[in-house]
N, C-alpha and C positions, 0 to 999 in steps of 0.2 A: 504494499501500499504506500502510495506516495503521499508527500507532505500536504498535496492540495486536495486529495481525496477525502470526502467527508462521509462518515457512517451516519446515515440519517435515522434516528432512533424516534425523534418526534418531527413529523413535517413542518409542523408550525412552530418549532423550537427557536427561542429567542436567545440562545447560548450556544456557543461552540467550545467543547472542553478540548484542550490540547493535551494530551496525555502521554507521558513518557519524556525522555530526552531526545535521543537520536530517533529518526523516523516517526516523530510524533504523530499519534492516532488522533484524528479530529472527529467528535462526537458531538452531533447537533441533537440537543436536548432542551427540555421546557424548563424554564426557571422556576414556574410555580410548582411542577412536579417535583423537581429537587428540594426545594423549599419544605414541601410538605412533608416529605420522608426524613430529611437531614436538618437537625438545628444547625449544623456546621454551614451547609449551604445557604440555609436562611440568613443567618448572620453576614456571610459572604456577600450575598447578593442584595443585603439591606442597604440603607442609606448612610450607614458609618464606614463603607468600604469603598473604594474606588470602583471596582468593578459593578457595585450596585447603584453608583450613582450614575453611570452612564446610561443614556437613553438606549433601549434594545428593543427589537422587534423581529420578527420571522424574516423579514428582509433586510435588516441591518442587526444580526446578533453580534452579542457582545463576547470575546474570547477570553477564556479562563486558563491558564496554564497549570496543570498538575504534573510536574516533572518527576514526583517521587511516587508516581502510581504506575502499575502496570496496565497497558492497554486492555488486555483481555480481561483482565479482572473488572476494570471500571466498567468495560462495555457490558458484561454480566449484570453488574449492579444497576446500570441505567435502564438495561432491558427489562430486568424485573421491576424497577421503579415506574416504568412506563407499561407495564402489563405486555411487553413485547418478547417475553423470554420464551423462545420456542426449542431450545436445546435439549437433546435426550439426556435425561439424568443419569441412564446407565453409563453414558458416555464421559461423564464428569469424574475425574481422579481426585483422590483425597486431598493432593496438593492444591488442585483448583478450587476445591471447596474451602480449603484452609486460608488462601489468598483471598478469595471472597469475602471469608469471615473477618479477616484484617479490615478489609475496606469497611465491612458493615461497623464494626467497633471504630475505626478511626473517625467515620462521618456520623456515629452516634444514631445509627438506623435500627438497632436491634429491636427496640419496643414497638416500632411500626411494622417490622418485616418479620415478625415471629412465625406467622403461619408459612410464609415462603421458606423460612430458614429450616423450620421442622418437615416440610416437604423433602427439601433437598438433603438434609442429614439423615432423617429415617429411611429415605429411599436408599441411600448408600448402604446403610446398615443392613437392610433387608436383601440387597443385592449382593453382598459381600459377607455370608455368614462365616463363623469358624470354619477353616478347612478349605475356604475359597482360595484361590492363588493369590488374588489381591489382598487376602487378610493377613496382615503381618504385625508386628508389635508397633513399628513405626507408622503404619496406616492408621490404625485404630487409634494411637496415641494422638495423631493430627485431627482426626475426627472428633476426638474428645475435646481439644483444644478448640477447634472450630465451633462445637458446640458452646462450649464456655463462653467464647466470644460473642456469639450470637445470641445469647441468653435462652437457649433452647433447652428446658430443663428435661423433658422426655429423652431427647436423644443424648443429653449428657448422662443422664443415668444409665442408659442402655450402653453407651459406649464405655463409660467407667466400670460398669458390671462385666463387660467383656475382657476389659484390660486385666481386672482382677482375678478372673475365671482362666482365661486363655493364654496370658503372657507371663513372663518371667523378667523382662528386661526393663530398663529405666526409659524415661521420656527421651525423645530426640533432642538435638541440640536446639538452644533458643531461636527464636525466629527473629531477623533483624528488621522486618518490614512492619511494620506496623499496619395560558388561557386559563382556567380555573383546576384547582388541583385534581387530576387524574379523572377528567371527564368520562363518563361511562362509554361513549361513542356507540351507544345502541342505535341501530337504524330506527327504532321506534320513537325514541326520544329525539334524535335528529330531525325526523320528520316533524315530530309534535312542536319543536322549538323553531321550526321554519315558518316564514312569513305567510304559508298558506292557511296556518291554524291561529286560532285565537290566543292560544298559550304564547305563540312564538311573535305574535304581534304586540304584545303588553310589553311595556318597559319594565326592565328587571335588573336588580343590584342587590347587593348584600343587605342594604337597608330596607328595600322593597322587594322581597322576593315573590315569584309567581307561585299561586299554589295549584297543584295538579292532583285530581283524584285518582287513585288506584283502587277501587272498591274490591276489586276480584283477586287482590294479592295479600298475602299474608303480612300483617304488619310487622311482626318480629323479624321474619325472614327477609323483608325488604330492608329494614333496618340494618341487620348484618351484613347484607350484600353491599350497601351503600359504605357501612364501615370499613369493609374489606377492600373496597374500590377505591376509598380514600384515605386507607392507612391510619384510621382513627387508633388511637392507643387504647384499644379494649383487650381484656383478656380472654379473647375467644378460645385459644387454645387450652387455657387453664381450665375454662368451663367445661370443656368436653372431657376432661380427665375424670370427671364425676361419671363413671361408668355405670355406677349403681342406680343412676336415675334413668329409665329409658326415656324420659323427656329429651335427653341430649340428643339420643339417636333420631328423635322425631324432629327435632329442631335441624338437624344435620339434612335430613330428608327434605324438609321444607325450604331450606337455602339452596339444596341442589335443584329443586322445581323452579325457583325464582332465577336461578342462574341460567338454567336451561331455555326459559321462556324469554328472558331478555339477551340470550346469545352472549353470556358472559363466561362460558366454561373455559375456552382456550386462554382468554387474559387473567383469570384467576386460577390457572391450573395449579401454579405452586401453593397457592393457599388451600385450595381444595385437597390436594395430596397431604398437605400439613395437617389439616383437620382430621381426615379419615385415617391416616396412618397413626396419628396421636391417640385418636378413639380406640383403634384396634390394639394398638400397642400397650396402653395402659395397664396397670395391674388391676387384677380383680379385687374388689372389696372384701375385706376380712369377713370368714364366714361363708363365703361363695366359692363355688368352683366351676360356674358356667354363666353365660349370659343368657336371658331369656330370647326365645325365638323372634318375638315382635322387634325387638331391638335390633337383630342380626338383619331381619328383612328389609328394616328402614336404611340400614347401612348399605345393602345390596342395592337399594333403590337409587340411594346417593351416589354410589360408586359407578353405577351405570349412567346415570345423568351427568355426572361429573367427568366422565371418560378416564376414571382412573383404575387402570387394569391390575394395577398390584394390589389395591384395597379390594377389588372384586375377587381376586383369586383368593385371599386370605379369608374373607368373610364367607364366600359360598364352601371353602373346604371346612370352616367351622359348623357351618349348617349341616353338611354332610355327617360329620364324625362327632359332633358334641350336642346334638338335638334329637329329640325321639318323637315329637308332637308332629302329627301330619301337617305339611305347610299349607295345603289347600284349606285346613279347616282354622287356620291361624287368623285373627280378626283383620289383619292389614295384608292378607295374601293378594287381595285384588290389586294392590300396587305392583305386583310383580308380573312381568310379561309371562304368558303361557309357557313359551319353550324354556324359559328359566325354571319355572316349577316343575314341569315334566322331567327335565334332566335332574334337578336337585333330587325329586323323590326317587327315580330310578336308579341315581348312582348312590343314594344312601341304602336304598333297599337291597342293591346288590352287594355292598360292602358288608352289610348286616348279615346277608344269607350266606356269604363266603365264610364269615366266622361261625355262625351257628351250625352249619352243616359240615363245614371243613374241620373243626376241631374234633367232633367224633370220629371222623376217618382216620385220625391218629390211632384208635384204639381198634380198628378192624384188623382181625388176625390175619397175618401175612404168612405164606409159606415161602421160604426161600428158594425151594425148587421149582415154584410155579412164577411165571410172570404176571399172572393177574391176581388181583386182591380178591378175597372172599367177599360174596355180596351181602352178607349179614352184619349189621352193626352189632357191637357186643354192649347189650343191655345193661350189664354190670359196670361196664367202663363208663357209659352215659350217666348213670346214677350217681357214679363216683365224682364226674364232673359237676353234677348239679350240687352235691355236696360240698365240692371246693369252693363253688360260687355262692353258696348259702341259698340256692334253690331249691324248691320242692321237686323239680323236674326240669329235664333238658329238652329242647332249648329255652334260653330265656326270651321274654317278651318285650318287643320295643315299647309298648305301652307302660311296660313297669318303670320307665324313666332311667333306665340303666343305660349310659352312653358308652360308645364304643371305645374310646379311649380309657375309660375306668375298666372296661372288661379286658382290654389288652393289657393294660398294667397287672391285673390280677393273674393273666395268663403267663406272664413273664416272672410271676413271683412262684409259679406252681413247682411242686416238687414231682418226683417220679410217680406215676400212677399204673398200678398192676392192669393186664389186660389179658383176656383169655389166649390159651394157646390155639393153633390151627388144629383142625380136627383131622390132623393126619399123623404120620409116624415120625415126622422130621422133628426132633426134639430140641435142636439147637436154635429154634427160632425165639427171639426176644419175647419176654413175658411181661414187659413194662414200657410205658412211653416215658422216656428220661425228661429230666427238667430242661435240658439242651434243646430238645424237640419241640417242647412248648414256647421257648424263647425264639426259636426259629420261626415257628408259625406266626406267632406276633408280629415279629419283624416283617415277614413276607405281607402281611396286611397292612402294616405301616408303610412298605415300600410303595405299595400300590395306591397310596393316598392320591386321590384325584381331586381337582378343582373345576369349576367350570370354565370353558374357554371364552374369553372376553372378545376375541376376534370373532369367534362363530356366533355370539350371541348378537353382537352389533350387525352380523350379516343376516339375522333372523333364520339362524339355522337351528337344528337341535344339536348342541354340543355335548361331547361326552368323552368316554374313555378312548376312543378311537382317534382323535383330533392329535395330532403329533406336530401341527404346525404352529399353532399358537398357545398350547396348554402351557401352563406355569408349573414347574415343579417347585413346591415350597421347600423339599429337602436340599435340592441342589442350589436353589436361589436363582436359576436361569431357565431360560426357555430349552424345550427338548426340541431337538432337530432330528429330521428322518436320518436313519443311518444308512 
């Protein structure tokens, strides 16, 4: 990029940022936007500094030199501020995130960019779990430092927990670097404020605002949307940490509906990701081991409307493996698309049946001289299974409220269980199912953990276990590709 090339982030911007020393990158931005997210820029562009005293407009922008900042990092910060951030979160390295965090801290933007920060940090932590090639002591320390600089409580807790559990080295060396506010630009409001409509013909300013009635919109959701779009210092993320209140999931769903209605999904993508992942990754309240189905259904709808594939993968996996109530009987099931309900029920039923009917097969007498299994199940073995699970009989019933993860944990704790010998003369056949066999069986069920395919859902298909193009593997933290 030459010195005369301008990266246009705000087409009507009245400021040109000259970033870097040699080969300076020129960024055209809005002074109102920068002032709204950063007290530093607000002071710099105010009446007490030379840059703020100069007349400025989109045709005659003021140039501000930032020689100490890196061009790529400042570019990202400005894109986030102007709701133009389109970079794939999976392509961000930990160094990129840390340098962005340094700028967020330097320009005092952390309070107003908390949802965006949470979206970036939590996405990295989920995409790079322990065991991933990019998960190293240095990388996780950098993410923890970035979370600290961005004041992202959830990400800082998750990162430091991983440092304690999965690393044994110290931290890396110290780092040497340290128009109106965000107009929504929705086509509906653009037309509404044009001269063709009454609202657009009326004179308006901060002292005499024009009132617009939106009777069909949820007032609380519209308030949240405007706060997010204008970077208002509200504790949105912290509010949704209270996972014990189903109301939080309902509010997220309402926000998603308003975002979708007014086409604010892409500009507010980082905030959406931060809210959804913060809700999903926050710890369960004491005394509970699961979230109610209605809350998960609300988050499913929100992740669909907000186009957050990662949150959609996590929440649908939890519905499949942690709930037992029939989805179509839930009070808010009508919010879910039919293809989602069909696939959720089918996948959950298949996993349950695989467990309930696969575990007794371990007790079927097998003759080592024959290739086939005996076709009769060992009734005594099945009763021993029921006793081990404190059940009157086998198999367990989904309506009893026993979730699959709880049953799998119990299976992994099983000791050896006797089984009948084959009704033949080969006496060297094993007469028990070992504890190792139970653990392997539970691991096989876990390995087959499936979640719904966001790509197929968006295409109005019936997604399921056969999709290998889009499906998200929660265990590996990456997309599965065709071999």
